[in-house]
N, C-alpha and C positions, 0 to 999 in steps of 0.2 A: 259906210263904216267898215273897216277892215276886220277880218276874223284872225285871231291869233291861234296858230297851230303848232303844237309840239310833236314832231315825228322824227324817229331815229331807227336805224337798224339795231336789232338786239337779238341776243341768244334766247333759246327756249327757257333758260333759267333766269332771264330778266336783266342781263348785263349788256352794256354797250362798250364796244372796244373796236375801234377802227382798224387796228392792226390784226386782230384775230378773225374778224368777220369779213369774208370775201364778198365782193359785189360782182355778179355775173353781168355779161353784156346787156341783157334785157333790163335788169335792175338799174344798171348805170344809165341807160337811155332814159328810164323813168325819172331818175334824179336830174338829168339834164333838162328834161321837159318841165319837171316840177320847179326847179330853180328859175327857169325862164318865165314861168307864170306868176312868180311872186311879186308882190309890191315891195318887198324888202325882207330883211332878216334881223333878228335881235340875237346876238351871240353872248354867251358867257366867255370869260377870258380864255379858259383852256381850249375849248373847241375852236374859238377864233384863231388861236395860235396854231392849231393843227391845220385849219383851213387856209391859213396864209401860204401854205404850200402852193396854192393855185395862183398866187400873185406873180410868180416868176415862171416863164416858159421853160419847159424841159424838152430838149431836142428829141428825146425818145418817146414823147407822147404820140399817140395816134390821133386821128382827126376828131374822134369822139371826146378825148380828153382836152384837146385844144378848144373845142366848142364849149365844154363845161367851164373851163378856165375863163374864157371870154365872157360867158354868161354870168359867172360868179363875180368877176371883176366889175361888170357894169351895174350890178345890183346895189341899191343903197343898203348899208349895214349900220347897225347900232351895236356897239360893243360895251357891255357892262363890266366895268373893272375899276377897282380903286388902286390897283398896283401898276397897270400900264400907264405910261406917260404920253404915248402917241399910238395912233392906229394908221393903217394903210389907206390907199385910195378908196373913195366912195364909202368911207367909214367915219362914224362919229362916235367919240368916246362919251360914255355915260358913266359918270363917277358917283352921282347922287341923284336922288329923286326918281328912282326907278318907276314907281307907280304913276307919277305925274307924266313922265316921259312916255311910257307905254300907252297910257290912256290917250295921250295926245296923238300918238301914232295911229291908234285905232280910229280916232276921230278924223284925222287928216287924210288917211289913205282908204282906198277901196281894194277889195280882193283879199288875198291872204298875206299875212306876215308870219314868217317861220320863226320859231323859237329854237335855238340850238344850244344844247347843254343841259344835262339833268339838274344841276344845282340851280341854275337860272330858272328852269321850268318849275322847280319846287317853289321858289320865291314867288313866281307869277301865279302858280296854283293857289298858294296861300292868300294872295291878293284877289283871287277870283277872276283873273284876267285871261286865262287860257280857255278858248272856245272849243278846241278839238284836240284829241290825242291820236296819233297814228303810230301804231306799233308794227314795225316791219320785222316779223319773226323769221329768223334763219334757223335751219335745222341743225344747230350746233348747241352743245352745252359747254359753257366756259368754266363754271364753278368759281369764278372770281371776276373782278373788274368793277367798273362803275355801274351801279344799278340804274335802269331807266327811270325809275321813281326814286329820287334822292331822299325822300321822306315818306311819310305815310301816303299810301295810295288814296287819291280822292275817290268819292263815290262816282262811278261812271256807268253810262248806258251805251251798249253796243249799237251802232247805227249802220255799220257796213263791214263786210269782209270780202277780200278778193285776193287773187294770186297775182304777184308781180315778179317777173323774171322767172328763173328756174328754182322752184322750191321755196319761195318766200311768200308768206301770207301776211297781208296788211290787214290789221284790225283797226277800225276807226271807232273811237268813243267820243262822247260828249259828256260834260258834267251832268250827273243825275239830279 
């Protein structure tokens, strides 16, 4: 049975913003290895559209970015959206039946399935489907943006903390 994990980079004041939060080389390497280890990912529409950046090669990418793109492209993805009409390679559109689909993924796969997107994570939290939360705290305060927890924070229990890259602390929680 797979474990559903919601983890994202966030500011000290709890916001996620891919344009404002910088990823240093050590943290980027961590994300390459993390994505490589996943059984797949479940995306909300907004974060999926941001991640589609990796579908097309950019001649200015270094070897690390090309590696991430290849890894991301090869991974199975499920995109939760009622507004999208199609999704890219290795992606399946999930328009309805979120709970049934995600429970089925957890039953069919082994390892970790990543959850990407705070609003999607909130829906899955309310359904009791997220097994682990990973907060990658960056030493910045944004004062605005999308909160990591889109709704009420669930009761959590800290199970691990470690440093990733330069100055980022990863806090790992499970539902209490």
